[in-house]
Each structure stands twice: as C-alpha cells, then as structure tokens.
N, C-alpha and C positions, 0 to 999 in steps of 0.2 A: 305357663311354665316355659322357661327358656333353656338353652343348652347347659348353662352353668347350674341351674336349679336341678335339671335332670341328673347331672353328674353327682351333685351333692346327695340327692335323694337315693340314687343307686349306690352311693358309697364308692364311686369309681372316678378315675381321672377322665377328663373330657376327651383327651387323645385316645385313651383306651376304648372309650365308647365309639368314637368315630372309626377307629381301625377295626374293632370287633364287628361293627355294623357292616363294614365293607367286606370282611371275610365271610360273614354269615349271609351277605346279600339281603340285609334287612334294613328297611328305612327307619331312621330315628324319628319317633313321634314324641313330642314333648307333653306327656300327660302322666298322671300318677300310675296308671296301669302299666305303661311301658317302663317307667322307672322301677316298678316292683319286679318286673321280669328281668331287666338288666341287672338289678341288684342281686338277684338270686344267681344269675349266670356268673357274675363277677365273684360271688362267694364260692361257688363251686370250682371255678377255674383257679382262683388264687389260694383259697384255703385248702382245697383237696386235690389240686393239680389235675382236675378233670379237663380233658381237651375241650376247646371252645364249642365245637359243633355238638359234642355229646352233652355239654353243660346246657346248651340252648334247648336241646330236645328234652333234657331232664326238667328244666325250668318250665317248659311248656306243659309237660305231662303233670307236674306237681301242682301247678297253678290252675289247671283245668279241673283237677279233682277237688271240687269245693266241699263236698260233704265229708271227706276224709281229711283229718287234720295232720296225720302222720303218713307220709307217702313213701313207699319203697320204690325208688327209681330204678335201681339195678341190683341184682343179686345173682349169686352163683346157683347152680341147680340144687345144691344141697342146703341152701339157705344159711351156710356157715358164715358167709360174708355178704353184707348188703349195704347199700347206700340208702339211708332213710332221711327224709327231710321233715323236720318238725315245723309245720307251717305257722302254728301259733307263735312260736318263739321268733321265727323269721319275720313274721308280720309285725311284731312289737318293735323289733329293731328297725324295720323299714319305715314304720309310721313315725318313729322318732327322727329318722333321717329326713323324711318328707316334711315333717313339721319344721325342722331346722332350715330346709331348703326354701320353704315358702315364706317363713317369717324372717329369718336372718339374711337370706341371700337374695331378697327381692331387690332388683336394680332401682337406683334412685332416679326420679324423674328429672329431666333437664329443666333448667331455668329456675326462677324464683317460685316458691309455692304461692298459690293464689289464696289470699285471705280476705274474707269479707270484712268490711269496716266494723269496728267494734261498736256495739250499741246502736247500729243503724237499722231502723225499722221505718219503712216508707209510710206506713199507715200512721204511726205515732207522730212522725215528723209532719205529715199533712194535717193532722188534727191540731198540733201545736201551732202550725202556721195559720190556722183558721179556716181550713177547707171544710165545708159541710159534707161529711161523708154520707149522710142520708140522701142528698141529691145525687151523688155519684152512684150510690147503690140503686136508686130508683131509675137512673138513666141506663144503667147496665141491665136492668130487668126488661127494658123495652127491646123491640126488634130493631135491626139496623135501619129499616125503612122508617120506623117511628122516630128514631133518633135523628135521621136526616131531615124529616119533616120539622122536627123541633128546632134543628139548627137553622133551617131556612126561615122559619118564623122569627127566630131571634135576630137573624141577619136583616130581615125586612123591618123589624121593629127599630133596630139601630139606624138603618137608612132613613126611616121616617123621622126619627128624633133629630138626625143631623139636618135634614131639610127644614124642619120646623124651627130649629135653633138659629138658622141663618137669616 
C-alpha cells in the first residue's frame, strides 16, 4: 500500500493525512489497519467537528474494543448526550474504500509489460525438433559425477573415432 492508496482507503486527502500525522506525532504506516484508524479519525473530525486529538483517542478506543460493535466514546454524566460509533457500519464503508484503493488505485508498473511468447513450450518444441526426451530424463536422474563420467566417456569415444578416421 502506498500513500495514495492509504488516502483513498481512509477517505481523506493525502495532505490532510500528512498534516494530521505531524500534529498527532504519529508515523504514517501504509497498511489497512492504519488506513482504518485514519478513516475513523477523519470521519470524526470532518463530520462531527471533533478536535483532532480527541478524534484520535476516540478512534483508538473504539477500534480496540473488538467484542463490542457499538462503542460509546464520550458521554455526559447523565447519558443525555453521547457519541456512539457503529463499528459494523463504519467497517462496511471502510472495506469499500479499501477495495477501491487496492483495485483501482494501484500504480501502473513502468515499462512494457512482460509477455511470454504465445504457444511457446520448450518441451513440445524439443520433441518436434527430434530430441529424445527419454535420454534427457535418464541423464537428469543420474548424479553429477555420473553425468561427468558419461561426458568424459563420450569425449574419449569421439577422440578415438577421429584418430581412426585419419
């Protein structure tokens, strides 16, 4: 995940992420867990006008409460007014953003795409050319020392044939 994908997954502007990370003295890590945290912080700050530091604390508290799906982040003593976060609903929005970030916002690779030659199969080509694949397989079943001895025997045979032919 890169910086652009993190911003898309969090539903935030890249500059907002950089500035907010500096204010909170928090290092930006480019992974889905961090994107989820930043997305919730952005939602609290922009939609509900919660101050950034309070939103960070609320996001941390709500995401750490894994067993409870509706988290009360802040409330007055009488419970007349409270800030509750529905994690199921937020998670569905976040997962849609994350999917978009990973699928549609993936950077293109530089250069030409590498393509294997169409219909090119080395074994089929060797068989068509007339190579005895049984000999190749039997040679590969031998140890390197046995293959070297076989090579030396063949070289000796070729030398003897050349001397007899002259």
